[in-house]
C-alpha positions as CSV (number, residue, x, y, z in Angstrom):
1,X,-1.2,12.8,38.7
2,X,-2.4,14.9,41.9
3,X,-0.1,17.0,43.5
4,X,1.5,15.6,46.4
5,X,0.2,18.4,48.2
6,X,-3.6,17.8,48.1
7,X,-2.3,14.4,49.6
8,X,-0.4,15.1,51.6
9,X,-1.0,18.4,53.2
10,X,2.7,19.7,52.4
11,X,3.8,23.6,50.6
12,X,5.5,23.8,47.6
13,X,8.4,24.8,48.9
14,X,8.5,21.8,51.0
15,X,7.8,19.6,47.5
16,X,10.6,21.2,46.0
17,X,13.2,20.6,48.3
18,X,12.6,16.6,47.9
19,X,11.7,17.0,44.6
20,X,15.8,18.1,44.3
21,X,16.4,15.8,47.4
22,X,15.9,13.2,45.3
23,X,17.1,14.6,41.8
24,X,14.5,15.7,40.1
25,X,13.4,18.7,38.2
26,X,11.6,20.8,41.5
27,X,8.0,21.7,40.0
28,X,6.4,21.7,43.3
29,X,4.3,18.8,42.0
30,X,4.3,15.1,42.4
31,X,4.2,12.7,39.1
32,X,5.1,9.8,38.4
33,X,9.1,11.0,37.3
34,X,9.1,12.1,41.1
35,X,7.3,8.9,42.2
36,X,9.8,6.6,40.4
37,X,13.0,8.7,41.6
38,X,11.2,8.9,45.1
39,X,11.5,4.7,45.2
40,X,14.7,4.5,43.8
41,X,16.2,7.1,46.8
42,X,14.2,4.8,49.1
43,X,16.2,1.9,47.7
44,X,19.0,3.1,47.9
45,X,18.7,4.7,51.5
46,X,17.9,1.6,53.3
47,X,14.3,0.3,52.0
48,X,13.6,-2.8,53.4
49,X,11.5,-4.8,52.1
50,X,13.0,-2.9,49.1
51,X,10.4,-1.1,46.7
52,X,9.0,-2.1,43.4
53,X,10.1,1.6,41.4
54,X,7.0,1.6,38.9
55,X,5.7,5.4,39.7
56,X,3.2,4.3,41.7
57,X,2.8,6.3,44.8
58,X,1.1,3.2,47.3
59,X,1.2,2.7,50.8
60,X,4.5,0.8,50.4
61,X,5.9,3.8,49.1
62,X,4.5,5.6,52.0
63,X,5.8,3.3,54.7
64,X,9.3,3.1,53.3
65,X,9.6,7.3,52.9
66,X,8.0,7.6,56.9
67,X,10.8,4.8,57.8
68,X,13.2,6.9,56.3
69,X,11.9,10.4,58.0
70,X,11.7,8.9,62.0
71,X,7.7,8.7,61.6
72,X,5.7,6.2,62.0
73,X,5.1,3.6,59.5
74,X,1.6,3.5,58.9
75,X,1.7,3.5,55.6
76,X,-0.6,6.6,55.4
77,X,0.6,10.1,55.4
78,X,-0.4,12.3,57.7
79,X,0.7,15.7,59.5
80,X,3.1,13.9,61.1
81,X,4.4,13.1,58.4
82,X,4.4,15.9,56.7
83,X,5.9,17.9,59.8
84,X,8.9,14.8,60.0
85,X,9.5,15.4,56.5
86,X,10.1,19.1,56.6
87,X,12.6,19.0,59.0
88,X,14.5,16.0,57.7
89,X,14.9,18.3,54.5
90,X,16.8,20.8,57.2
91,X,19.3,18.2,57.2
92,X,23.1,18.5,55.9
93,X,24.8,14.8,55.0
94,X,25.9,14.5,58.8
95,X,22.0,15.2,60.3
96,X,22.6,18.6,61.9
97,X,19.9,21.2,60.5
98,X,20.4,24.0,58.3
99,X,18.5,27.2,57.7
100,X,18.6,29.0,54.5
101,X,15.3,30.7,54.8
102,X,13.2,32.8,57.8
103,X,11.1,30.6,56.9
104,X,12.8,27.5,57.9
105,X,13.9,29.9,61.3
106,X,10.3,29.9,61.5
107,X,9.2,26.1,60.5
108,X,11.6,24.8,63.2
109,X,10.4,27.1,66.5
110,X,6.7,26.5,65.7
111,X,7.8,22.4,65.3
112,X,9.6,23.3,69.1
113,X,7.1,24.7,70.7
114,X,4.5,22.0,69.5
115,X,6.9,19.3,70.6
116,X,7.4,21.1,73.8
117,X,3.3,21.2,73.9
118,X,3.6,24.5,74.1
119,X,1.3,25.1,70.7
C-alpha cells in the first residue's frame, strides 16, 4: 500500500503523530493496520454512519476523518484537510494547542498568516 504522504501530501512526522494518536507503530507509512486502527478510532470518536473496519482507505474513511478534524467532509483529502489534520494533532484532549518543537511553532504561525490572508 502507498504511503499516506503520496496520497495526502503529509510529512512523515505528521503521519507518525497520527499513528501515535490512533495507537499503532509510528513508522510514517500508511498500510492496512494503520487504516484499520484509524477506522476504529474514528468509530470511537463519533463517526456516523459507523465505518466498516476493513483496512481500506476509501472516501467514507476520509470523510469521517475530515469530519473529525473539522475540514470540509467531501471524501477527497486535499491541502485544507492536510493542514487541519496537522493542527488537530497538535491539540491535547481539551483542544488546546501543544507546541513541542520549533517546527510545530513554525506551522502554527504559517497557518495563522494563511488564515489572515497574509501568506
